[in-house]
LOMIRO-756262 format. One record per residue (C-alpha): residue in one letter; x, y, z negated. Coordinates in steps of 0.5 Angstrom, whole numbers, padded with zeros to 4 digits, always signed. Layout:
<recs>
aXYZ ...
</recs>
This chain:
<recs>
m+0001+0000+0001 k+0003+0007+0002 i+0000+0013-0001 t+0001+0020+0003 q-0002+0027+0001 l-0003+0031+0006 f-0006+0039+0005 g-0009+0037-0002 r-0013+0031+0000 f-0010+0023-0001 l-0009+0019+0005 v-0010+0012+0002 s-0009+0006+0006 a-0009-0001+0005 m-0007-0007+0009 f-0011-0014+0008 l-0010-0021+0011 v-0016-0024+0014 g-0015-0030+0017 l-0010-0029+0022 t-0012-0022+0023 a-0009-0016+0019 v-0015-0011+0017 a-0014-0004+0015 r-0018-0001+0009 v-0016+0007+0009 a-0021+0012+0004 d-0021+0019+0003 v-0021+0021-0003 d-0022+0030-0005 s-0017+0031-0011 s-0022+0038-0011 m-0027+0033-0015 d-0022+0034-0022 v-0026+0038-0027 a-0026+0041-0034 p-0029+0039-0039 a-0035+0044-0042 v-0039+0045-0048 v-0046+0046-0049 v-0050+0048-0055 l-0058+0049-0055 t-0061+0053-0060 n-0068+0057-0061 l-0072+0049-0061 v-0077+0051-0066 y-0084+0054-0064 t-0091+0055-0066 y-0096+0056-0061 d-0098+0062-0059 g-0100+0061-0051 t-0094+0063-0048 e-0088+0058-0045 k-0082+0056-0051 s-0076+0055-0048 a-0069+0054-0052 t-0063+0057-0050 a-0057+0054-0048 a-0050+0057-0050 t-0043+0055-0046 t-0035+0055-0048 p-0033+0057-0043 e-0038+0063-0044 g-0043+0064-0038 l-0043+0057-0034 v-0049+0056-0031 v-0055+0051-0035 d-0060+0047-0031 l-0066+0045-0037 t-0070+0040-0038 y-0076+0039-0041 d-0079+0031-0042 g-0075+0030-0035 s-0079+0037-0032 s-0077+0044-0031 d-0083+0046-0033 i-0083+0050-0039 p-0087+0048-0044 v-0093+0051-0047 n-0098+0047-0051 v-0096+0044-0058 g-0092+0038-0058 s-0084+0035-0058 y-0080+0036-0051 t-0074+0032-0050 v-0069+0038-0048 i-0063+0035-0043 a-0059+0042-0041 t-0053+0040-0036 i-0048+0045-0034 n-0048+0047-0026 d-0041+0048-0024 a-0036+0046-0019 n-0031+0046-0024 y-0033+0044-0031 v-0038+0038-0033 g-0042+0038-0039 a-0048+0036-0042 a-0052+0037-0049 t-0059+0034-0051 d-0063+0036-0057 t-0071+0037-0058 l-0076+0043-0057 v-0082+0043-0061 v-0088+0048-0061 a-0092+0047-0067 a-0099+0049-0068 a-0102+0055-0070 t-0106+0056-0075 l-0115+0056-0074 t-0119+0059-0080 v-0125+0055-0081 t-0130+0059-0086 a-0138+0057-0088 d-0140+0065-0087 n-0144+0067-0094 a-0151+0066-0094 f-0157+0068-0098 r-0165+0066-0099 r-0171+0066-0104 a-0171+0059-0110 g-0176+0056-0108 v-0175+0055-0100 d-0171+0051-0096 n-0164+0053-0094 p-0163+0057-0088 t-0158+0054-0083 f-0151+0055-0085 t-0146+0058-0080 v-0138+0059-0079 s-0133+0064-0078 y-0127+0063-0074 s-0120+0067-0074 g-0114+0066-0072 f-0114+0065-0064 v-0108+0067-0060 s-0107+0069-0053 g-0114+0072-0051 e-0117+0065-0054 d-0124+0063-0057 a-0130+0059-0059 g-0129+0057-0052 i-0123+0052-0053 l-0126+0048-0058 s-0130+0042-0058 g-0135+0039-0064 d-0138+0042-0070 p-0136+0043-0077 n-0140+0039-0082 v-0143+0045-0087 y-0147+0043-0093 t-0149+0045-0100 t-0151+0041-0106 a-0157+0046-0107 d-0164+0045-0104 a-0170+0048-0105 g-0171+0045-0112 s-0165+0048-0114 p-0165+0054-0119 a-0163+0062-0118 g-0156+0061-0118 s-0149+0062-0113 y-0147+0055-0110 t-0142+0053-0106 i-0142+0052-0098 t-0137+0047-0096 v-0135+0046-0090 d-0130+0041-0086 q-0128+0038-0078 g-0134+0034-0077 s-0133+0034-0070 l-0129+0039-0069 s-0123+0040-0065 a-0119+0046-0063 p-0112+0044-0059 n-0106+0047-0060 y-0109+0049-0067 e-0108+0047-0074 l-0115+0048-0078 n-0115+0051-0084 f-0123+0051-0088 v-0126+0055-0093 d-0131+0055-0097 g-0137+0060-0097 t-0143+0061-0103 l-0150+0061-0102 t-0154+0066-0107 v-0160+0063-0109 a-0165+0069-0112 w-0170+0069-0116 v-0174+0075-0114 w-0179+0078-0119 d-0186+0078-0115 n-0191+0077-0123 t-0195+0084-0123 r-0192+0090-0122 v-0191+0094-0129 s-0189+0102-0130 f-0184+0103-0135 v-0184+0110-0139 k-0179+0112-0144 s-0181+0120-0147 n-0175+0124-0149 n-0172+0125-0155 v-0175+0119-0158 d-0172+0114-0162 w-0168+0109-0156 t-0167+0104-0161 q-0174+0103-0163 s-0177+0096-0157 t-0182+0100-0154 n-0178+0106-0152 q-0174+0100-0148 d-0176+0096-0142 h-0175+0089-0144 i-0174+0085-0138 t-0171+0079-0140 s-0169+0077-0146 d-0162+0079-0143 v-0163+0086-0141 w-0166+0091-0145 l-0166+0098-0141 t-0167+0105-0145 r-0162+0111-0145 k-0161+0116-0151 n-0163+0124-0150 s-0158+0124-0146 q-0153+0120-0141 g-0155+0114-0136 l-0159+0108-0137 f-0156+0103-0141 n-0157+0095-0143 i-0158+0096-0151 a-0159+0088-0151 q-0151+0087-0150 e-0148+0094-0151 a-0149+0099-0156 a-0149+0106-0152 y-0148+0109-0144 a-0141+0108-0141 n-0140+0110-0135 g-0138+0106-0128 v-0140+0100-0133 s-0148+0101-0136 p-0153+0099-0135 a-0149+0091-0137 n-0151+0086-0134 t-0153+0089-0128 e-0153+0091-0121 w-0156+0096-0116 a-0159+0097-0109 y-0164+0101-0105 g-0168+0098-0101 t-0173+0092-0102 t-0172+0085-0104 a-0174+0083-0097 d-0168+0086-0094 l-0164+0082-0099 p-0158+0080-0098 l-0156+0088-0099 s-0149+0091-0102 f-0150+0092-0109 l-0146+0097-0114 s-0147+0098-0121 w-0150+0104-0123 t-0146+0109-0123 n-0144+0108-0116 w-0150+0106-0114 n-0153+0114-0115 g-0147+0117-0114 n-0147+0119-0121 n-0153+0123-0120 p-0159+0120-0122 t-0164+0124-0119 s-0162+0123-0113 s-0165+0116-0114 i-0172+0118-0116 g-0177+0117-0111 r-0172+0111-0106 e-0175+0104-0106 a-0169+0100-0109 v-0167+0093-0112 l-0165+0092-0119 h-0160+0085-0119 i-0160+0082-0127 i-0154+0078-0125 s-0154+0073-0131 e-0161+0070-0129 g-0160+0071-0121 l-0166+0076-0121 y-0168+0081-0117 i-0174+0086-0118 d-0176+0091-0113 f-0176+0098-0116 k-0177+0106-0116 l-0176+0111-0120 t-0181+0116-0121 s-0177+0122-0125 
</recs>
């Protein structure tokens, strides 16, 4: 065998004897195929879904070499939740190198909240609803399939009070999202339906006498001294601004408008009790879940 270098290429010849015939085999090998090793490092491999492409970052030593990336064998950059095998291969005539790692797109969090609900005691529960928060990239409930379970332990025979509205996954599915569930509250109200009564406390009378107190329930006896606002003498000795009457909340409207936004006595009348004269309003006795229509006349 004789090897001869010619203009940067090797001419390799070999002689073989086959039978009585000499056969020559010649291989022309390009010496420019010799390349140097390079290092590839993959970063930016963990993301949370937001509806946009999530690509790995490849850095090389030497710097600046072109790198081809594939994800599970495809050049398509991932968008959806999942784990993808990333292969980075240097694309350079003078260098060779590759790296393999895993890119993860984690699920975004979608919160499913049971909406608060209200009903009067003695009637069936309303149809419960839910609200969603956490959609990304302009997505909405249109991507969902199935429905959550929404329920409560209260029924038509349950007494007034607050009951948990529980929500769980049921058949609900949301691609690219992890579901988080938040319970709501059902308020069952006892609405005063007895005979309408009228109560008058005259000025400058003894407020400690029961005849000068409006005994609405065993826990709420409303009265006032010769000045200042109403207080609940069954639970407090005198009016306290922003607190009195204890165990009560107040709102404008009627029980037909429930649920309403209730405030303390002071905040309800804006620290100006005369502004509420003649207006329809609702008193909420908190401890009993009792709602009473009333109107101040003077």
